[in-house]
C-alpha positions in Angstrom: 64.8 20.2 -79.5 61.7 18.2 -79.8 58.8 18.7 -77.6 58.1 15.5 -75.6 54.8 16.4 -74.4 52.2 14.0 -75.4 49.2 15.7 -76.6 45.8 14.6 -75.3 43.5 13.4 -78.0 40.6 15.7 -78.8 37.1 14.5 -78.0 35.7 11.9 -75.7 37.8 9.0 -74.5 36.4 5.7 -73.5 37.3 6.4 -69.8 35.5 9.8 -69.8 32.5 8.2 -71.5 32.2 5.4 -68.8 32.8 7.9 -66.0 30.0 10.2 -67.3 27.7 7.2 -67.8 28.3 5.9 -64.3 27.6 9.3 -62.8 24.5 9.7 -64.9 23.2 6.3 -63.6 23.9 7.3 -60.0 22.0 10.6 -60.6 19.0 8.7 -61.9 19.0 6.2 -59.0 19.4 9.0 -56.5 16.5 10.9 -58.1 14.3 7.8 -58.2 14.8 7.3 -54.4 14.9 11.0 -53.3 11.7 12.2 -55.1 9.3 9.8 -53.4 11.0 10.2 -50.1 10.8 14.0 -50.3 7.1 13.8 -51.3 6.4 11.4 -48.4 8.1 13.7 -45.9 7.0 17.1 -47.2 3.4 16.6 -48.4 0.6 15.6 -46.2 -1.5 12.6 -47.2 -4.5 13.5 -49.3 -7.7 13.6 -47.3 -9.9 10.8 -48.5 -13.4 11.4 -47.7 -14.9 8.0 -46.7 -18.6 7.6 -46.4 -19.6 9.1 -43.1 -22.4 6.7 -42.6 -22.1 2.9 -42.6 -25.1 0.7 -43.4 -25.0 -1.6 -40.4 -28.3 -3.5 -40.1 -32.0 -3.7 -40.8 -34.1 -2.0 -38.1 -36.5 -5.0 -38.2 -33.7 -7.2 -36.9 -33.5 -5.3 -33.6 -36.2 -6.2 -31.1 -37.5 -3.3 -29.0 -36.1 -3.1 -25.5 -33.5 -5.8 -25.9 -29.9 -4.8 -26.7 -28.6 -6.6 -29.7 -24.9 -6.9 -30.9 -24.4 -6.3 -34.6 -21.4 -6.6 -36.8 -20.5 -4.4 -39.7 -17.5 -3.5 -42.0 -15.7 -0.3 -41.3 -13.0 1.4 -43.3 -10.2 2.8 -41.3 -7.8 5.3 -42.9 -4.3 5.7 -41.5 -2.3 8.1 -43.6 -2.1 6.3 -47.0 -3.3 3.0 -45.8 -7.0 2.1 -46.0 -8.0 -1.0 -43.9 -11.4 -2.6 -43.9 -12.1 -4.2 -40.6 -15.0 -5.9 -38.9 -16.5 -3.9 -36.1 -19.4 -4.5 -33.7 -21.8 -2.3 -31.8 -24.6 -2.8 -29.3 -27.9 -1.4 -30.6 -30.7 -0.6 -28.2 -34.1 0.1 -29.7 -36.3 2.0 -27.2 -39.7 0.9 -28.5 -41.4 0.2 -31.8 -40.2 3.6 -33.1 -37.1 4.4 -35.1 -35.3 5.7 -32.0 -32.1 3.6 -31.6 -28.8 4.0 -29.7 -25.5 2.4 -30.7 -22.8 1.8 -28.1 -19.1 1.0 -28.8 -18.3 -2.5 -27.7 -15.5 -1.6 -25.3 -15.8 -0.9 -21.6 -14.7 2.7 -20.7 -12.5 1.3 -17.9 -9.8 -0.6 -19.7 -11.4 -1.4 -23.1 -12.6 -5.0 -22.4 -15.6 -6.3 -24.4 -18.7 -6.3 -22.3 -21.9 -8.3 -22.8 -25.6 -8.0 -22.0 -26.9 -10.0 -19.1 -30.6 -10.6 -19.3 -31.1 -11.5 -15.6 -29.5 -8.3 -14.4 -30.9 -6.2 -17.2 -27.5 -4.6 -17.7 -24.3 -4.6 -19.6 -21.5 -6.3 -17.6 -17.8 -6.1 -18.2 -16.1 -9.4 -17.3 -12.7 -7.9 -16.6 -13.4 -5.8 -13.6 -17.2 -6.1 -13.1 -18.2 -2.7 -14.4 -22.0 -2.5 -14.9 -23.9 -0.3 -17.3 -27.6 0.3 -17.8 -29.4 -0.2 -21.1 -28.9 3.5 -21.8 -25.1 3.2 -21.2 -24.9 4.9 -17.8 -22.5 3.4 -15.2 -24.3 1.4 -12.5 -21.2 0.2 -10.7 -17.6 -0.8 -10.9 -14.5 1.0 -11.7 -15.7 2.4 -15.1 -15.1 6.2 -15.0 -17.8 7.2 -17.4 -20.8 6.0 -19.5 -20.4 3.9 -22.6 -19.2 5.6 -25.8 -21.8 6.0 -28.5 -21.9 6.0 -32.2 -23.9 8.6 -34.2 -26.9 6.8 -35.5 -29.7 7.5 -37.9 -32.4 5.4 -39.5 -33.2 5.7 -43.2 -35.7 3.6 -45.1 -35.7 1.0 -42.3 -31.9 0.7 -42.3 -29.6 1.6 -39.4 -26.7 3.8 -40.4 -23.8 4.2 -38.0 -21.6 7.3 -38.0 -18.5 8.3 -36.1 -17.8 7.4 -32.5 -18.6 10.1 -29.9 -16.8 9.4 -26.6 -19.0 10.2 -23.7 -17.8 13.1 -21.5 
């Protein structure tokens, strides 16, 4: 009696080669997608130390006793995204000295942009008529607190602006 079993050929067949090749490609694609996703989810973003002080203006451009709005570029870091945006601040120079104060440009009531009114000698918010003195204190209106201030220093005749300090 003859054995009718067909013997399988030894070695790699074309079918097993293609199957292994396809599984290998799937593994590479999966790793290429999984590794960045795992790093994003498991590792915190690296802390990028941006310059703490921004060169905002020349001190000689700020007249004493008159609040002046200045514009400067600010880098904002949000996770891995770094955005450069234009920001403004109101600078008040007390007298001919280097003593300056920088206020954030938003009203503390609802965040509207306020402006300086020369005739009232105060900052006025057009949204709900909050009024602030030249030193940022609330004079009237619904604003719950004084204007927020930036840290400020003067070096070599240049005004440097630091981080925002919300007024308590």
